BAMI-968238 format. One record per residue (C-alpha): residue in one letter; x, y, z. Coordinates in pm, 1 decimal. Layout:
BEGIN
  r         u         v         w
  A         X         Y         Z
...
***
This chain:
BEGIN
  r         u         v         w
  M     402.7   22283.8  -11301.0
  T     779.7   22322.4  -11335.7
  D     839.6   22221.3  -10974.1
  L     612.8   21918.3  -11010.3
  F     785.0   21820.7  -11334.0
  L    1130.4   21837.3  -11174.1
  F    1011.2   21642.8  -10869.0
  Q     855.3   21366.6  -11081.0
  L    1159.1   21354.5  -11306.3
  R    1398.6   21309.9  -11015.1
  R    1172.7   21050.9  -10853.3
  I    1154.2   20825.2  -11158.1
  A    1508.4   20882.2  -11284.9
  R    1645.7   20760.6  -10949.7
  S    1458.9   20431.5  -10985.8
  W    1683.9   20132.1  -11048.9
  Q    1406.8   19969.5  -11251.4
  Y    1412.4   20261.8  -11492.4
  L    1789.1   20248.1  -11533.1
  V    1803.0   19870.7  -11575.2
  F    1505.0   19799.8  -11799.2
  T    1497.3   20107.8  -12022.3
  V    1863.2   20209.7  -12044.9
  L    2105.1   19930.3  -11953.6
  L    1909.8   19628.9  -12081.9
  P    1851.0   19763.9  -12436.3
  A    2217.6   19866.8  -12453.2
  L    2333.2   19519.9  -12343.9
  F    2095.7   19352.4  -12589.1
  T    2239.9   19569.9  -12865.1
  V    2591.6   19445.3  -12793.9
  F    2499.5   19083.4  -12728.0
  F    2279.7   19014.0  -13029.0
  T    2489.6   19217.4  -13270.1
  K    2805.9   19033.1  -13171.8
  I    2634.1   18691.5  -13178.9
  F    2431.5   18718.0  -13498.5
  G    2623.6   18994.7  -13669.8
  G    2935.4   18783.7  -13633.7
  Q    2782.2   18544.2  -13886.9
  A    2749.3   18818.0  -14149.8
  G    2897.4   18750.0  -14489.0
  G    3095.9   19071.3  -14497.7
  P    3133.8   19424.1  -14358.2
  A    2830.4   19559.9  -14544.3
  E    2602.6   19284.7  -14415.6
  Y    2735.1   19334.1  -14063.3
  Q    2672.3   19709.1  -14086.2
  A    2316.1   19649.9  -14201.3
  Y    2245.7   19407.2  -13919.0
  A    2413.1   19620.0  -13650.5
  A    2225.0   19934.2  -13756.3
  D    1891.2   19754.0  -13783.0
  Y    1922.6   19591.8  -13441.6
  M    2038.7   19918.1  -13287.1
  V    1718.6   20083.8  -13410.1
  S    1510.9   19799.0  -13266.6
  M    1672.0   19838.5  -12924.9
  M    1636.3   20216.7  -12934.8
  A    1264.9   20163.0  -12996.7
  Y    1241.4   19895.8  -12726.2
  G    1404.5   20111.7  -12460.2
  A    1208.5   20421.2  -12561.0
  L     867.6   20255.4  -12547.1
  G     952.1   20101.3  -12209.7
  A    1059.0   20438.3  -12069.4
  A     750.3   20613.2  -12207.3
  L     511.0   20350.2  -12070.6
  G     682.6   20330.1  -11733.2
  A     679.5   20704.1  -11676.0
  T     309.8   20762.6  -11742.2
  I     158.6   20436.3  -11619.3
  R     283.8   20544.1  -11275.0
  L     -35.1   20747.9  -11244.7
  A    -198.2   20428.2  -11118.4
  F      60.7   20397.1  -10841.0
  D      34.0   20765.7  -10751.7
  R    -343.0   20733.1  -10721.6
  A    -312.5   20426.9  -10494.7
  S     -54.4   20594.6  -10269.9
  G    -276.4   20899.8  -10221.0
  W     -27.6   21131.8  -10389.0
  L    -280.9   21254.9  -10644.4
  R    -533.0   21327.3  -10369.5
  Q    -266.8   21531.9  -10191.0
  L    -219.4   21741.5  -10503.2
  R    -585.6   21844.2  -10490.5
  V    -509.9   22079.9  -10201.2
  T    -245.6   22260.7  -10407.8
  P    -307.9   22514.8  -10686.2
  M    -216.9   22243.4  -10938.8
  T    -488.7   22178.3  -11195.0
  T    -559.4   21835.0  -11339.9
  G    -416.5   21953.4  -11669.5
  A     -93.2   22061.4  -11500.9
  V     -54.8   21724.2  -11326.4
  L    -110.1   21533.1  -11649.3
  G     113.1   21774.7  -11839.7
  A     397.4   21720.6  -11594.3
  D     371.5   21342.7  -11629.5
  I     362.3   21367.0  -12009.3
  A     670.2   21590.8  -12006.5
  V     851.8   21349.4  -11775.0
  G     767.0   21060.4  -12006.2
  A     901.6   21251.3  -12304.7
  V    1227.2   21343.9  -12130.1
  L    1294.3   20995.2  -11992.7
  V    1283.8   20848.0  -12342.0
  L    1598.1   21037.2  -12440.9
  P    1857.1   20853.4  -12223.3
  S    1762.7   20519.1  -12374.0
  L    1780.1   20653.0  -12728.3
  L    2113.3   20822.0  -12668.9
  V    2281.5   20536.8  -12478.8
  V    2182.2   20271.4  -12733.2
  A    2291.7   20500.2  -13017.3
  L    2630.1   20554.0  -12848.8
  V    2671.1   20179.1  -12797.4
  G    2581.6   20118.4  -13160.2
  R    2837.4   20372.1  -13277.8
  F    3133.6   20310.1  -13046.5
  V    3091.5   19942.6  -12950.1
  N    2930.1   19787.0  -13257.1
  G    3083.0   20024.7  -13509.2
  V    2763.9   20149.5  -13675.6
  Q    2862.7   20412.5  -13931.1
  L    2605.0   20683.6  -14008.1
  G    2632.3   21045.0  -14112.2
  A    2587.8   21312.6  -13846.6
  L    2256.8   21424.9  -13997.8
  T    2128.4   21065.4  -14005.1
  W    2215.5   21019.2  -13637.9
  L    2033.9   21337.7  -13542.1
  T    1732.4   21255.1  -13758.0
  L    1712.4   20901.9  -13620.4
  I    1708.2   21018.4  -13258.4
  A    1467.5   21303.3  -13331.6
  V    1220.8   21083.8  -13522.1
  L    1218.0   20810.8  -13257.6
  W    1184.9   21069.0  -12982.0
  A     886.1   21225.9  -13153.9
  G     730.0   20886.0  -13224.7
  S     754.4   20784.2  -12859.6
  A     456.6   21014.5  -12796.8
  A     235.6   20718.2  -12891.4
  F     363.9   20517.4  -12595.2
  V     352.4   20815.0  -12359.5
  A     -17.4   20838.3  -12449.9
  L     -66.8   20461.5  -12412.0
  G      95.8   20467.4  -12067.7
  L    -124.3   20760.0  -11971.9
  L    -432.6   20568.4  -12083.4
  L    -337.2   20262.0  -11880.0
  G    -231.0   20466.7  -11578.1
  L    -569.2   20638.9  -11571.2
  A    -772.5   20323.6  -11636.5
  L    -604.7   20060.6  -11418.6
  D    -552.0   20020.0  -11047.4
  E    -206.8   19974.9  -10896.9
  R    -190.1   19594.3  -10910.7
  A    -325.1   19570.1  -11263.5
  A     -90.4   19844.6  -11383.9
  G     209.8   19666.8  -11234.9
  G     133.8   19352.7  -11432.3
  A      25.8   19537.1  -11744.2
  I     352.2   19721.3  -11798.2
  G     558.5   19402.4  -11791.0
  I     323.9   19201.2  -12012.0
  L     260.2   19486.0  -12252.8
  S     629.4   19563.6  -12297.4
  I     696.6   19199.1  -12385.7
  I     404.5   19183.5  -12629.3
  L     498.6   19508.8  -12799.5
  A     864.1   19407.5  -12831.7
  A     804.7   19048.2  -12940.4
  L     514.0   19096.1  -13179.3
  G     648.0   19429.5  -13302.3
  G     962.1   19264.1  -13435.4
  L    1196.4   19445.6  -13200.1
  W    1357.9   19129.4  -13064.8
  I    1333.6   18906.4  -13370.9
  P    1301.0   19043.1  -13726.1
  V     949.5   19016.9  -13868.5
  S    1099.1   18849.0  -14176.9
  L    1154.0   18539.4  -13959.3
  F     793.0   18530.7  -13835.0
  P     536.9   18276.1  -13960.2
  S     279.8   18440.2  -14189.0
  G      15.1   18461.1  -13914.8
  L     245.7   18638.2  -13669.8
  A     373.4   18864.7  -13945.1
  A      15.1   18977.0  -14010.4
  V     -31.3   19051.1  -13639.1
  S     293.3   19246.1  -13635.2
  R     167.0   19478.0  -13907.0
  V    -102.8   19614.6  -13674.0
  M     124.4   19663.2  -13372.5
  P     223.4   20022.3  -13287.1
  S     570.5   19902.7  -13191.2
  S     625.1   19756.4  -13538.6
  W     546.1   20088.1  -13705.8
  Y     752.6   20271.5  -13445.6
  G    1056.3   20060.1  -13529.1
  Q     985.4   20120.9  -13896.4
  L    1025.5   20494.0  -13835.8
  G    1390.7   20437.0  -13754.6
  R    1442.8   20188.6  -14037.3
  D    1304.3   20438.5  -14284.9
  V    1562.6   20690.4  -14165.4
  L    1839.5   20430.4  -14205.1
  A    1718.8   20364.7  -14560.1
  G    1742.4   20735.6  -14636.6
  K    1373.8   20783.1  -14713.2
  P    1121.0   21010.5  -14540.3
  P     919.3   20810.8  -14284.0
  V     588.0   20935.2  -14420.7
  V     371.4   20622.3  -14402.2
  S     519.2   20494.0  -14077.1
  G     498.5   20843.1  -13929.6
  L     132.1   20879.4  -14018.9
  V      49.8   20539.2  -13869.2
  V     235.3   20619.1  -13545.1
  L      57.8   20955.3  -13534.5
  G    -271.5   20772.3  -13574.1
  F    -190.9   20549.7  -13276.4
  T     -93.3   20859.0  -13076.9
  V    -428.8   21023.6  -13149.0
  L    -615.2   20701.0  -13068.3
  F    -440.5   20648.3  -12733.6
  T    -473.4   21015.5  -12641.7
  A    -846.3   21008.9  -12714.5
  G    -878.2   20698.9  -12498.1
  A    -688.7   20864.8  -12212.8
  L    -909.9   21173.6  -12230.2
  A   -1223.6   20958.0  -12228.4
  V   -1103.8   20766.6  -11921.9
  A    -997.7   21088.9  -11747.1
  R   -1350.3   21227.6  -11784.5
  R   -1498.6   20911.3  -11634.1
  R   -1239.8   20860.2  -11363.0
  P   -1081.5   21175.5  -11219.2
  L    -716.1   21164.6  -11113.0
  H    -804.0   21168.6  -10744.4
  A   -1056.1   20881.9  -10769.8
  V    -964.5   20575.5  -10568.9
  A   -1203.2   20335.1  -10740.9
  G   -1431.2   20306.9  -11041.0
***
């Protein structure tokens, strides 16, 4: 499994799409929107609050994109015949899925770290060392929900559907989850929709850390989504084996 994990990790990490959409784009958004809207802040404290809040949103945005992109690739691997090739190796289905899950978890970290570094050294976000570590750790752990969601979609969809789904889903999760625009600016109907989005609760994990309070409620909700998506992935995996080409 270790060799497969390293192979998959190198394969995805070399992808320009991964670097652009899950690392560079969230970092650029962090700078752009903080400088534009944070520049209108009434004072240093207000600017700090806005810069930190938007940094968390972009950490969440990049992390969920990386998690989805890494595991939804199962659909592409099935279409290319790669998963059928693995059947002739000693690799079990569990090992193949485990390697993809591990890759998804690892690829979340660069986005979290790069956006955090941009927030600190470009936008001047001031947090204590323990808060920085807790923020990254909590968002890394919470990204398991989107690793599971990507796994579910990668198992359920064919290559063409998966290609469209990742783009559309990332936009929906970011927009309706309040990662691009604060939920406080939403109309009441959209705000109600946002409250049931996993991305909204995922972003709340980080905001709870910024506020200095344990992310108990948000953590439990994100855990619930993780269990739900994992159960869905397991159900699909029983119906449609990894090597299946249709159905």
